[in-house]
Structures are given as structure tokens and as C-alpha cells.
C-alpha positions, 0 to 999 in steps of 0.5 A: 500500500501507499503508506508502506511505500512512503514509509519504507522508500529506500530507493530513489529513481534517477533517469536510468538507474535506481539508486539505493541509499547506504547509511554508514554509521562510523565515527572515523573519517578515514572509514568514511573516505575509504567507503566513499572511494569504494562506491565512487563508480557505483552509480546505483549506490548513494552513500550517507554518513553518520559519525555520532551513534546518538544520531544513527537511529534518527538518521536511519528513520529519516532517510530509510536506507537500503542497507545500514553499515554499522561500526561496532566500536562507537565512542558514545553508543555501543554499536551492538546496542544500535543494532538492537535499536534498529530491530526494535524500531518499526521504521528500521526493523526490516532494514538490513544491517551489516556490521563493520568490525576490526574483530574476527572472533567467532564470539563477536560475530555470534553476538552481532547476529544475535543482536539482529545483524544480517551480515558481518564484515571485517574492515575493509573487505575487497571492493568487489566483495563490498559492492556485491554484499551491499547490492545483495542486501539492497535487492533483498530489502527491495523484494521484502518491501514489495512483498510487504506492500502486496500483503498489506494490499491483500489485507486491505482489500479483505476488509474493504468494500470495493465500491465505497472504500468503507469497511465491509461487513466482514470487518464490521462483524469482527469490530463489533465482537471486539468492541462488545467484549471491551465494553463488557470489560470496561462497563462502557456503553456501546452504540450502533447506528444502522441506516438505509438510503430511502427508496434506493431501488426507485433511484436505481430503476430511474437513474441507472445503476451507474448513477446508483453507484455514484450516489453510494460513493457520495453517501459513503464519503459524507458518512466518513466526513460526519465522524471525527473520532478514531475509534468510530467505525463505519461500514457498508452493511450491504446494498444501500445499507450502512452501519456505524459503531460508536464505542463509549457512547450512550444513546443520547450521543449516538442520536446526535451523531445519527442526526449529523449523518442525516443532515450530511446526506441531505446536504449532498442535494442528490436529486431523487424525484422518485422518493416519497420522503423528499425530492433528494436523497435521504436516509433513515436511521435506527439507533441502539445503545447498550451497556453490554454485560455477561449473558448478552450477545452483540447480536441483540444490539444489532437486532435493536438497531435494525428494529429502530431502522424498520420503525423509522421507515414505517413512520415516513423515512428521512428520520432518526429513531432510538430503539426502546 
């Protein structure tokens, strides 16, 4: 997904060559110069240097390198500890770390790999070996990012309605179950708002299915714009029916939110000459609010919201009703 790509970009594109950023963390200027010369003719590798261990994690988070070359002996922060920091940070946990050291002891190598290093080089290997290892790790990292992005996209699609971009019913069912359990644990109220686009079949029959899809997309956007709390969830429940979960919200608060939604749909001013409720698109809304307790099921809240929605339609539509 786009978020993953933006967060993990370690490759910048030039005119003909993809350039991979390499971050060298070493306090010695001679090491910086030595590596700079090694990479001088490697147009696909771009060197960035950090001389202070205390700045290494921040710099790695900012530039998102393809590979981190980490010296083990730093004056301010132990290099082995920095490797652990990279692995513990969400922004750097997947970046390959190649340890640079003057030590060849097996124990030191073991500690480096245990800390999370991907490779271990004794300063300085031959230029050919250095370039080969850097390119190998950069390529491996790029493949990992692509796979992660593909996986996130699959996960997103599995919980998203393809037309409106809202959560789908599958995600709603999981979210309701989780919020129900949390409300029982914390003894907080939980509210649902179920809504239906009034006379939507007539809209489709008279304006066409493409116009109907466009209408649902606009309604979905208005729903999203009507809520401002991160914990609130809106989903497409099916067809022209939508549903919202409002955690830690009593009936009075849910009524206000439902009325805000109703007014937001009216404000769209989508013409509907074939509706008995109004000459524009409107919605009917059913509100239910419980303080869940052991022995009750989440389906009871859902059923109450559905009954309130049915009653709102029976009383003329384009209105909000709270379940008794």
C-alpha cells in the first residue's frame, strides 16, 4: 500500500538507474573516505554518513536506507546496542544491517547476529566483495518491501468494500465482537447506528445503476466526513445499507451523531424525484445503545438497531429513531 511505500522508500529513481541509499554509521573519517572511494563508480549506490551513534537511529528513520553499515566500536553508543535499536524500531526493523568490525572472533560475530545483524564484515573487505554484499542486501530489502506492500494490499482489500472504500461487513462483524467484549470489560456503553438510503431501488430503476453507484460513493464519503473520532467505525452493511459503531457512547450521543449523518446526506442535494420522503436523497436511521454485560450477545444490539431502522421507515423515512 501507499503508506508502506512512503514509509519504507529506500530507493530513489534517477533517469536510468535506481539508486539505493547506504547509511554508514562510523565515527572515523578515514572509514568514511575509504567507503566513499569504494562506491565512487557505483552509480546505483548513494552513500550517507553518520559519525555520532546518538544520531544513527534518527538518521536511519529519516532517510530509510537500503542497507545500514554499522561500526561496532562507537565512542558514545555501543554499536551492538544500535543494532538492537534498529530491530526494535518499526521504521528500521526490516532494514538490513551489516556490521563493520576490526574483530574476527567467532564470539563477536555470534553476538552481532544475535543482536539482529544480517551480515558481518571485517574492515575493509575487497571492493568487489563490498559492492556485491551491499547490492545483495539492497535487492533483498527491495523484494521484502514489495512483498510487504502486496500483503498489506491483500489485507486491505479483505476488509474493504470495493465500491465505497468503507469497511465491509466482514470487518464490521469482527469490530463489533471486539468492541462488545471491551465494553463488557470496561462497563462502557456501546452504540450502533444502522441506516438505509430511502427508496434506493426507485433511484436505481430511474437513474441507472451507474448513477446508483455514484450516489453510494457520495453517501459513503459524507458518512466518513460526519465522524471525527478514531475509534468510530463505519461500514457498508450491504446494498444501500450502512452501519456505524460508536464505542463509549450512550444513546443520547449516538442520536446526535445519527442526526449529523442525516443532515450530511441531505446536504449532498442528490436529486431523487422518485422518493416519497423528499425530492433528494435521504436516509433513515435506527439507533441502539447498550451497556453490554455477561449473558448478552452483540447480536441483540444489532437486532435493536435494525428494529429502530424498520420503525423509522414505517413512520415516513428521512428520520432518526432510538430503539426502546
